[in-house]
N, C-alpha and C positions, 0 to 999 in steps of 0.2 A: 577527464575523469579518471579516478584512481580507484581500482577494486581492492579491497582488503579480504584476504583469505582467513575464514574462521577456522579454529582448531578445536581443542577441547575446552574452550573458554567457558561454555555453559555448564560443564560438569564440575568445573573448578570454582564456581561462584560460591562464596561463603557468606556473603551479606544477604539482605533481603531485596528481592525484586518486587516492587509495589506497582501493580497494574491498576490504574485509575480508569475505569471504563471497560466493561467486559461484554461489549456488544459484538456485532459480527466480526469487525476487524481485531478488537482487542481479544475476543475469544479465539479467533484463528491464530493470533500470535501465541497465546498461552498454550494452545494444543501443540503448536510447533516447538515451543520451549521444552515441554515435557517429553515430546517425542525425541528431541534432540539430546536428552540426558540430564536436564535441569532437575535438581532435587525438588520435588513438590513442596517440601517443607521450607524452601527458600522463597516461595511465592506468597504474596499477600494480594488480595483483590479487594478494591473498593468499588461498589456500585450499588445505588439504591434499588435496582431492580435486577438481582442475580438470577439467571436462567437456572432451570433444573440441571442442565448439563454442567454448569459451572458449580453449582451446589454439590453435585455428585463428586467433584474433585476434592472436596473437603475430607473425603475418606481416605484420599492418598496423602493428605497432610497440607494442602493449600489452605491458607487461612483466609477466612472471609470477613470483610468489614471490621478489621481490627482498629483499635485505638492506637494512639502514638506509642505507648509503652509496649503494647503487644506486638506491634509491627517490628520492634527491635531497630537495629541499625540499617537504614534503607540505603543500600548501595546504589540502586538505580530505581527512579520513579519513571514509569512509562505512562505518559499522559495520552489516553485514547478517548477522551470525552468529546462531545460534540463541541465545535469551536465557539458556538454562541452561548454555551454553558461554561466556558472556561473561566471567565472572570469570577463567577459565583463559586465554582468548584475550586479554582486555584487557591483562593484564600484559605480554604480548608486544608488543601494539599500541602501548603507551605509549612505547616507544622510538622511535616514528616521529612522535610528537606533540611540537611545541614550543608556546610561549606564543602564537604567531601561527597555529597551526593550528585550523580549525574541525572539530569532530567532529560528523558528522551520523548519528544513530542511527535505524534503523527497526525496532529490537527492541521487541516488545510487553512492557509492563510495566516497562521499564528507565527509571528516573528520571533526570532531569538531574543530581541530586546523586550518583547511583551512577556515572554516566558521568564526572562531574568527578573523583571519587575514584579511579576505576580508570585512566582515560585522561588526564585533564587536558584542556587546550585549551578552546575556546569551543564550547559544546555547543548543538546543535539536535536536539531530540527530535521524530521524525515517525512517523506511522502511515500507510503506503500500504495498498492492497489489491490482490488478484490480477489484476483487469482491467488492471493496469499492463502485463501481458504483451502486450497488444494496443493499448497507447497510451490506454486508456480508464479508467485508474485514478483514484482520488480520494485525496489525501494531506492529512492535517492536521498542522501543524507548530507548534511552540512554541520560542522562542529563549531562552537564558540571557541575563542581563543584560550579560554581557561580550561578547556577539556583535555585531560591528560591522555597519554598513549594507552594507558590501562583502561580508562574509562570508554575510550573510543573503541577499543577492542571488544569490551563487553557490549557496548551498544551495537556494534557490527554483528556480533554473535546472536543477539536478541533478534535483530532485524533480519538476518540471514536465515533464521529458522523457518521462514515462510517464503524463501525465494532468493533470488539474486539481490546484490546491493551494489550500488555505485556511490562514491563519495564526490562531492564537488567542494571547491573552496569559496565560491561566490554565492552568498545566500540570495542574491537577486535572480539566480536561475530558478529558484524554487516555484515561482508562480507559473512559469512555462512548463516545468516538470509536472506540476499539478494538472495542467491543462492536457498534457500529452499522455502521461501514463496513469496519473491518478484518476481522471475521468475517462481515459481511453477505453477501458472495458466497455462502457456504455455505448460508445460509438460502434464497437464491434457487434455488440448485441443488437443495435439498431440495424446494422447491415444484415445480420441474419433475419431479423424481423421483416425488413423490406424486401429482401431477396425471396422470401417465402411468399409475401403478398404479390410480388411480381409474377411468381410461378403460378399462383391461383388466377391472376389476371390472364395468363397465357393458356389457361385451360386445365391445369393440374388440379387433382383433388386436394382439399386443404391439408389433410394428414400427410400426404405424400410430399407436398411442396414444402411443408414445415420440416419434415424429416431431412429432405434433400438439402434444405438450406442449412440447418443446424449442423449436419454432418460434414457439409462441405466446408463451412466456416471453421468448424473444429479441426477437421483433417488438415486443411490448408495451414492453419495456425501451428499444428504439430509438425507439418513438413518444413515450415519456416523456422521453427525452433530447432529442428535436427540438422537442417541443411547449413552449409557453410557459404552458400551462394547468396548474393544480394537479392533483396525482394524483387528488384526490377528484373533480374535474370530469371528468377522463378516465373514471373508474369510472362516474359517473353517465351519461356519454354512451353507454355500453354497455348501460345498465340500463333496459329498458322496464317500466313498472309492470305487475305481474302476469305478467311473462314469465319465461322460463327463468333468466336471469341473476339476476333478483330472487329466484327461489326459492333458488338456490344461495347467494346473499349472505345470505338469511335464516338460513342454517345458519353461515356463516363469521362474520357479525357478530352472532350471538346470544350467549346466555350458557350456558356459557363459549365464547368465540369466539377468533378470531385475535388480536384486540387484547389480550386478557388473556395468550394464550400468548406473544405478541411481547414484551410488557412484561416477563414472567417471564424469557424467554429472554435479552434484553438485560441484564436485572439480573444474571443468573447469569454472563454473560460479563464485565460490568463488576466484579463481585466477584473473579472469577478473575484479571483483569488486575491488580487491586490486590494479590492475594496473591502474584502473581509478582514484585512490586516488593520484597517482604519479603526 
């Protein structure tokens, strides 16, 4: 993987950035763009159900539901609609796309070939995840052959506004990326949920078990984020031979254990991502 470093690209954008779909992920991206210095007057949003939060941005200059003429020259179209709505929405979006337009998709399972067929333009396929809402997301992106260096830099800056970005050359990796990082936050939330439930079963009051589980998962994630040590080393640092942690890990790392379950879970998500592309 190759990481691209963003600079002042957001501040230097002169064309229109058209955001199609301003739901939770699209809205998080828009918030990140504006916080990163993108001129609100360079942003147009298309969404049939615009939230009050997005509507309020019109006072800063963000254009809401423009026609083709009002949108001006669309430098980059960011497609953040639901994948199952793409075929219907894409036909309308195509009218905003020229040969010089970069199309950045964050739709799960939607291939570069499908995007080129429906929208045209120079396509970047990307998969972010929900921690983007707090600027701590991770996005993996792959570019079509006709994406220029400038278009890739703009796409990188737009995606990096909500967290880290990694680029790959093989689009075939995107289904597994979706399974690991795109869906991954749900696995972590489930861990917190079940850890709290186990605490209750062990006799803790529900409120205390829930707080302990949430803070433990959140704190451990932050430690993992800040530490340069491998996750396996951090795990070993908590584990004393013959202690309580070792007893618990004997269950989680036994047969069948967490490793087997996680492999099966990621495989299932990867398969579903491939099915969505059909």
